[in-house]
N, C-alpha and C positions, 0 to 999 in steps of 0.2 A: 308479530308485529309490523304495520307498514312503513314505519318512519326508523325502527331499526335503532340500534344502542344510543344514536348521538341525541336522541330525544329525552333519552331516560330522566336526565336531569330535570327534565320539565312536566314531568307526568306528576299528576295531581291524584288526591283522593275524591272521596264522593263527598266528604265533609268540605275539603276545599273547594268543590266545585261549587257546591250549595252555598257557601259562604260567598263565593264570588258574584251569583248569579242569583239567589232565592232569599239572600236577608233583606231585600230590599223589595216591596211589593212591584214599585214601578220599574226597578230594572228589570226583575223579574218578566213582566209584560212586555215591555220592550225589546227583550230578548227573544222571547216567542216569539213575537211580531216579525221580528227581523230575522229568526231563524226559517219562517215559515214563507217569506219572502222571497229570502235569499234562494231556499231550496225549489220552490216553483222557479224563478230565474235559472237555477242549474237546469233544471227539466227543459226548459225550454232551451238553451243555447246547447244541451245537448242533442237535440232532432234537428237544430241549424246547421250544426256540426257535420251530422251524418250527412243532411242534403250536402254540402258543402263536399265532402269527400265523396260521395257517391256519383257528382257531378265530374270530378277529374277521373276517377275509377273508371267510369263508364265510358267517358270520351278516350281513355287510352284505350281498353278493348276496342272500341269501335274502331280507333285508328290504326290498331295491330291488326285486326282483319281486314282491315279494309285494304291495308297498304301489303300484306301479306297476298291476300288474292291479286292484286293489280300486279305486284311485283312478281310473281311466280308465272304468271303468262307473259310479261314484257318481251319484246322483242326489238332490239337485242337485251338481252339479261341485265337489269340495274346493278353494276358492280357493288352499289353501297347498301344494298339490300339486307345482308346481314348486320351491319352497323346499325341502321335506322332501325328496326327491328328489337335489336338488343335495346337500345334507347328508347324505345316507347316501353318495351318489357321493364326496364328499370325503373322509369316514372311511374308506371302501374306497381310495381310492386313497393319500391318506398311508400307512396300513396296509402296502399293497403296497409303496411306495419305500422303509418303513423296513425291511420285509422283505429288501429288495434289498440294503440298507445293511449290517443286521444279518448277510446269509450272508456278504458279501464282508469283513466284520470279522472274522467266525468262521473263517473260511476263513485270513485274513491270521495269528493266532493262532494256528491249527493246523499252518499251516507253520512258524512260528516253532520251534515245540518238535519238530516232525517234523525241522526240520533241525539241532539241537541231539541230538537222538538219533541222527542221522546221523554228525555230528563227532566225539561221544563214544564210540559203542559199540564200536570195533576194539579196544582193548584189554580188552575186559570179556569179550565172547563173539564178537569177528568182525562182518564186514560185514552181520550177519543182515538189520538191517532196509533197506540198501541193496542188499541181492542179489533178484532177481526170478526166479520160477520159472515156464514156462510150458507150455502144450502145444508139441508140435514141430510143423511145418507139415504140413500134408496135402495130399494128392493136389490138383489144382484140377478135378476131375470136376464136373460140374454137379451131379448128387445131392448130392456132400459142400458145394460151396459152399451150396446150399440149406438144408442140416443147420447148417452152421457158423452161416449169417444168423440164423437162431432159436435154437439152442441153445447155442453156441461163446461160451466168455466172453471177454470184449472189455476193455480197461485203459481204461474209461471212470471219471471221477471223478466221484464220487456228488456230492459238493458242487458241483461244476462245472455238471452238470448242473440239481442244485437251484437253482442261482442263474439258470440260463436259464429256469426254470419260474418263477423270480419275478419276473424281468424281463419275461416275457410278461404275468403277471398283470397287474404294474403299468402295462403297456401297454392292456391291455383295460380297465383302470379310467379311464386317462387317457382312453380313445375313450368310455368312458360318460360319466365326468366332462363331457368336451365335449359331448356330445350334450345333455345335462342341462341346460347354461348357456345353449346357442347358440338363437336368436341373441341376443346381449347386446345391447340396443338403446343404443348411446353417440351416434352421431352425429344430431343433428335431433329426440332425443326425450329423455325422462326415463331416466337410466341405472337401472337395474333392481340397486339395491344388495342385495337380499336373494339375487342372485345373485353380484355381485361382490364380496360383503365373505368369504364362507365360502369363494368360490373363490381369492380372495385370500391369505387364514389357512392354506389347504391348500397353496399353492404357498410362501407362505415358511417354511411348517414343513419342506416339502423341502428347500428350499435350504439352512436350517437344518442339515439332517442332513450334507451337503456340509461346509457352512462350519465349522460349530463342533462337531459331532460324531464327529471324530477324534481319535484318541489323540494327548496332549499331545505336541510333538516337543520337542527341548532340551533342556537340563539343567532339572531339576525339585530345588527345594528347598523343602519342606514345613516349615512351623513346626510346633514340636514342643513340647507343655506337659507336665509332669509335674504330676498333682494331688497335692496333700498330704492325708494322713488320718492320724487319730489318735483315741484312745479317751477320751471325754469323761470330765470326773473324777465320780465319784457326789457327788447331794445330799447334804450334811449335812456 
């Protein structure tokens, strides 16, 4: 269960779902139309978010490599070299973890609307979205297997592959960050606060993604205010 025990009181049956959306033909048609449109919108946002994070992560990587090479050969050595490298590594790590979390969130909402489409479509135009078409099986000759390996379509999930890529990038940045801050001198000498503080902030931020960045579960009762407005009387 994605939303946990807090959503148990809101869980509905198939019959209740049908009563909400399928009992009226006009509501059913509009609900299916909205589900399709929002799903399309979520997919568009998915790739826009990926571009946003790739821009920052790529810039952080280029900045890290450029500063690492420039400062390594600097004469005299830059006393702030390690601190700046840690800061850049923290930025790359936080954005990579954020991208991973955003990918998971985007996938969650995309599946939410896909599920609505599959539940609603039958009476409007049949099980179109649920019906898969694919190539028939070919012979298992060596040449066919080689050709299929390179050019045959496979049912990969683009979003899942993107999640795996974001996980890999986050792990790489984690390694870069670990290499930048180590060794942290804690026992028997002065703590290097210039490394410990940004590292701690980065880890706390990433923990916050998981602890405070999720969709609000359970009942939601917003406060609603109506603003009054009227035309003022002319002077005189």
